[in-house]
Each structure stands twice: as C-alpha cells, then as structure tokens.
C-alpha positions in Angstrom: 0.0 0.0 0.0 1.3 3.5 -0.9 0.3 5.9 1.9 0.7 9.5 0.7 0.1 12.8 2.3 -3.0 13.9 0.2 -4.6 17.3 0.0 -8.0 16.5 1.6 -9.1 20.1 1.6 -9.0 20.1 -2.2 -10.6 16.7 -2.3 -13.5 17.9 -0.1 -14.0 21.0 -2.2 -13.9 19.1 -5.5 -16.5 16.6 -4.3 -18.6 19.0 -2.4 -18.2 17.0 0.8 -18.7 18.8 4.1 -16.0 18.6 6.8 -18.6 17.1 9.1 -19.5 14.3 6.6 -15.8 13.6 6.1 -15.2 13.2 9.8 -18.3 11.1 10.4 -18.3 8.9 7.3 -15.0 8.9 5.5 -12.2 9.5 8.0 -10.9 5.9 7.7 -11.5 5.6 3.9 -9.0 5.9 1.1 -9.4 8.4 -1.7 -10.7 5.7 -4.0 -13.3 4.5 -1.4 -14.5 8.1 -0.8 -14.9 8.7 -4.5 -16.7 5.4 -5.0 -19.0 6.0 -2.1 -19.9 9.5 -3.4 -20.4 8.2 -6.9 -22.8 5.5 -5.6 -24.9 8.3 -3.9 -25.2 10.1 -7.2 -22.5 12.7 -6.7 -21.7 13.5 -10.4 -18.7 15.5 -9.3 -17.2 12.2 -7.8 -17.7 10.4 -11.2 -16.0 13.2 -13.0 -13.2 13.5 -10.4 -12.4 9.8 -10.7 -11.9 10.2 -14.4 -9.8 13.3 -13.9 -7.4 11.5 -11.7 -6.4 9.2 -14.5 -6.2 12.0 -17.1 -5.5 15.4 -15.5 -1.9 16.0 -14.6 -2.6 19.2 -12.6 -5.3 17.6 -10.5 -3.1 14.6 -9.7 -0.2 16.9 -8.6 -2.6 18.9 -6.5 -4.5 16.1 -4.7 -1.5 13.9 -4.0 1.0 16.7 -3.4 3.5 15.4 -6.0 5.6 18.6 -5.7 6.7 17.0 -2.4 9.8 14.8 -3.0 8.7 12.6 -0.1 5.4 11.7 -1.8 7.3 11.0 -5.0 9.7 8.8 -3.1 6.9 6.8 -1.5 5.5 6.0 -5.0 8.9 5.2 -6.5 10.0 3.0 -3.6 7.3 0.4 -4.7 8.6 0.2 -8.2 11.1 -2.3 -9.8 14.4 -1.2 -11.4 12.9 -1.6 -14.8 10.1 0.8 -14.0 12.4 3.3 -12.3 14.8 3.4 -15.3 11.9 4.5 -17.6 11.8 7.9 -15.7 15.4 8.8 -16.4 15.1 9.8 -20.1 12.3 12.1 -19.2 14.4 14.1 -16.6 16.3 17.3 -17.0 20.0 17.0 -17.4 20.7 19.1 -14.3 18.6 16.8 -12.2 20.2 13.7 -13.7 23.7 15.0 -12.8 22.8 15.0 -9.0 22.7 11.2 -9.2 26.4 10.9 -9.8 27.2 12.2 -6.3 25.9 8.9 -5.0 28.8 7.0 -6.6 32.2 6.7 -5.0 35.0 8.4 -6.9 36.5 4.9 -7.8 33.1 3.9 -9.3 32.9 7.1 -11.3 36.4 6.5 -12.7 35.5 2.9 -13.5 32.5 4.1 -15.5 34.5 6.7 -17.3 36.9 4.0 -18.5 33.9 2.3 -20.1 32.8 5.4 -22.1 33.3 5.6 -25.9 36.8 7.2 -26.3 35.6 10.5 -27.7 33.3 11.1 -24.7 36.0 10.2 -22.3 38.3 12.7 -23.9 35.6 15.4 -23.9 35.2 14.8 -20.2 38.9 15.0 -19.6 39.1 18.3 -21.5 36.6 19.8 -19.0 39.3 19.2 -16.3 42.6 19.8 -18.0 44.1 21.8 -20.8 45.8 20.1 -23.7 49.2 21.1 -22.3 48.3 19.7 -18.9 47.2 16.4 -20.4 50.5 16.0 -22.3 52.6 16.9 -19.3 50.8 14.5 -17.0 50.6 11.6 -19.5 53.1 8.8 -18.8 56.0 8.3 -21.1 54.8 4.9 -22.4 51.5 6.5 -23.5 53.4 9.2 -25.4 55.4 6.5 -27.1 52.3 4.7 -28.0 50.8 7.7 -29.7 54.0 8.7 -31.6 54.5 5.2 -32.9 50.8 4.4 -33.6 49.9 3.4 -37.2 47.1 6.0 -36.8 49.7 8.8 -36.9 51.0 9.8 -40.3 54.8 9.5 -40.6 55.0 12.5 -42.9 53.2 14.6 -40.3 55.6 13.5 -37.6 58.6 14.5 -39.8 56.9 17.8 -40.5 56.6 18.7 -36.8 60.1 17.5 -36.0 61.3 20.7 -37.7 60.1 22.4 -34.5 62.4 20.3 -32.3 65.8 21.8 -31.4 68.6 20.2 -33.3 70.4 18.8 -30.3 67.5 16.5 -29.6 67.3 15.4 -33.2 71.0 14.5 -33.0 70.4 12.5 -29.9 67.6 10.5 -31.7 70.0 9.7 -34.5 72.8 8.7 -32.2 70.5 6.4 -30.2 69.9 4.4 -33.3 73.2 4.5 -35.1 75.4 4.4 -32.0 77.6 7.0 -33.7 78.0 10.7 -33.3 75.7 12.6 -35.5 77.7 14.8 -37.9 74.8 16.6 -39.4 74.0 20.0 -37.9 71.1 21.1 -40.1 67.5 20.2 -39.0 66.5 19.3 -42.5 69.3 16.9 -43.0 68.7 15.2 -39.6 65.0 14.9 -40.2 65.7 13.4 -43.7 68.0 10.8 -42.0 65.4 9.9 -39.4 62.8 9.5 -42.2 65.1 7.0 -43.9 65.4 4.7 -40.9 63.7 1.3 -41.2 60.5 1.0 -39.2 62.1 -0.4 -36.1 64.9 2.2 -36.2 62.3 4.9 -36.7 60.3 3.7 -33.8 63.4 3.5 -31.6 64.4 7.1 -32.6 61.0 8.5 -31.5 60.8 6.6 -28.2 64.4 7.6 -27.3 63.5 11.3 -27.3 63.9 13.1 -24.0 60.8 14.1 -22.2 60.6 17.8 -23.1 60.8 17.4 -26.9 58.7 14.2 -26.8 55.9 16.1 -25.1 56.3 19.0 -27.5 56.1 16.8 -30.5 53.1 14.9 -29.1 51.3 18.2 -28.3 51.9 19.5 -31.9 50.5 16.3 -33.4 47.4 16.0 -31.1 46.6 19.7 -31.2 46.5 19.6 -35.0 44.5 16.3 -35.0 42.5 16.2 -31.7 41.2 12.7 -32.5 44.7 11.5 -31.6 43.9 12.1 -27.9 41.7 9.0 -28.2 44.8 6.9 -28.6 45.8 7.4 -24.9 44.4 4.5 -22.8 41.3 5.1 -20.6 43.4 3.9 -17.6 46.0 6.6 -18.2 43.3 9.3 -18.2 41.5 8.0 -15.1 44.9 7.7 -13.2 45.6 11.3 -14.0 42.1 12.3 -12.8 42.5 10.3 -9.6 45.8 12.0 -8.8 44.7 15.5 -9.7 41.0 16.0 -9.1 38.3 15.5 -6.4 34.9 13.9 -7.0 33.0 17.2 -7.4 35.4 18.1 -10.2 34.7 14.8 -11.9 31.0 15.0 -11.6 31.0 18.6 -13.0 33.1 17.5 -16.0 30.7 14.6 -16.7 28.0 17.1 -17.8 29.4 16.8 -21.4 28.7 13.1 -21.5 25.9 12.2 -23.9 22.5 11.7 -22.1 22.2 8.0 -23.1 25.6 7.3 -21.5 24.6 9.2 -18.4 21.4 7.1 -18.1 23.4 3.8 -18.5 25.6 4.9 -15.6 22.7 5.9 -13.3 21.0 2.6 -14.0 23.7 1.1 -11.9 22.4 2.8 -8.7 20.5 0.6 -6.3 16.7 1.2 -6.3 16.6 3.4 -3.2 19.2 5.8 -4.5 17.8 5.8 -8.0 14.4 6.7 -6.5 15.9 9.7 -4.7 17.4 10.9 -8.0 14.0 10.7 -9.7 12.3 12.7 -6.9 14.1 15.7 -8.5 11.8 15.3 -11.5 9.3 18.1 -12.2 6.0 17.3 -10.5 3.9 17.6 -13.7 6.3 15.5 -15.7 6.2 12.9 -12.9 2.3 12.9 -12.8 2.2 12.6 -16.6 4.5 9.6 -16.5 2.3 7.9 -13.9 -0.8 8.5 -16.0 0.6 7.4 -19.4 3.1 4.8 -18.4 2.2 3.4 -15.1 -1.6 3.4 -14.7 -1.4 0.3 -12.5 0.8 2.3 -10.0 -1.6 5.2 -10.2 -4.5 3.0 -9.5 -2.7 1.7 -6.4 -2.1 5.2 -5.2 -5.7 6.2 -5.6 -6.9 3.1 -3.9 -4.6 3.7 -0.9 
C-alpha cells in the first residue's frame, strides 16, 4: 500500500463534501473509497473526479502533493528497477547530474573507463588543458601515440622541424650508435625519415621528455582525435591523482544523455528513487498517467 500525504481540503472541495461528513463517514477511507461512495450516492462530481485523476496532470499533482519529494519517493519505492529506469530519459540534465554524487570516486572513474573514447576525452578536457594532459601523460603513453599506425609519418617528420637540433642529433645517435655529424635540422629529419620501421620507432621513443611532449602536443593539437589513442586507464589515473569527486561530476556534464542514463541505472533502487524525486511534478504525474496506470490505481486506492 502506498500511503501518501494527500490534500483532503482540495478533495472535499472538489467533491462538495462537508468537513462534518468527512469526519463522520469517510475518516478511515481511502481516496478511492471516498470517490466510489460518493459516486454511488449520485454525486456526479465524484464520477468526473475519478476520471480526472487518470487524465488530469494538474489535478493529480494537487491532490497527491506530488511537488513534495517525499510523496514521489513513496511511490517510487514500490517500483522495480525496470520501471524506475523509464523515468530517467524524461528528466532534465541538471537533475540527472545529481545522481552521480551517490557513486564513489572509484566507481565514477571505472564508469569513465567504459565510455566511448571520444566522450572520455571530452570529459577530460573539462578538467585539463591540452598542455596539462600531455605533461601529465606517462612516457609509455606518449610513445604509444607517436608510434601508432594511426599517426601519419610525414606529419611527424613535418613537426620534427620544431624540435631543437640537439634533440634530433640524440635521436639519430641512439639508433646509429655513432656521433651525428649533421647540424642542419632538414638533413637530420631526412636521415630519421630514412630509418627502417624499427629504427624509426626507436628514434621516436628515445627522445627526451621535453621534446617528446612538444612533438606529441603539436600532433594532437592539429589532430584532436589522436587524444583518443591514450588509454582510458591513463586518463583516469591522472584524474584520480589531480582531481576530487565534485570536479569529476561537474566534468561529466558533457557526456551524452544515453551514456549518463546507463551509468545511473547502476544505482540501487533506493538511491535511484531519490534521484527521480528531483523530476518536475507535472512530468512525474504525466508519466504515472501514461506509463504506469497500475501504479496510479494503487495510489488512488490507498
């Protein structure tokens, strides 16, 4: 049974029932029983009111005080997970976001790792600049991007022109084992470009941290999709080390609604019910009328 705080004053007025009659005859009856009794006595207002409760959003909100989160929660607490989840797509984004505070930071990070790469990167960009991401990214992740088959070699060689010559010389020497005699950037880049695939890879990964970060930044800034090559674990490790849960939740606002809903569906029913109590009262009533008439019937009968 769903026991709600109902607005009996409005009910009495709507059905033209006196306060005396209510006390003497109906004090122990449910709304449904009162309406049924009045209808049996020929009260046409009761007949019309019964129909209204299943069709009129405003009337439902008023009688059952659905603007009160507690009343909404009492209704929601009787529902299964499947039913609760049907409310989520109907909610405002701002209200949905409140649900993420119920997760631990570890759980939030775990869910971020499961996002499509583009959405994870978009979320990370809400917390860090491109420069910060590159500076905080582990060396093996930078190596992975620079040597990925998704990165055009000619583009890498183009951006090597921005790297100071002493670093280019070190790259060549790490592969050849001999002192680099070239002093001109163009000549050194040409030599690097002529390395076989394994030598070329070794040259890139042997770069010192500063030029490696510079080269990675230039490539990824020009082609932002390359940020998706960094592993989800690398991103969430950076977030864990640098940010607090409120920062993470705020950044998650850019995640697509369908992904947000999938995440929130992992909440237990009691917490999911609390999230849904934030829903606009009229939208909540409309959902009851159109999607859950059986629940509405139970409310009216209680």
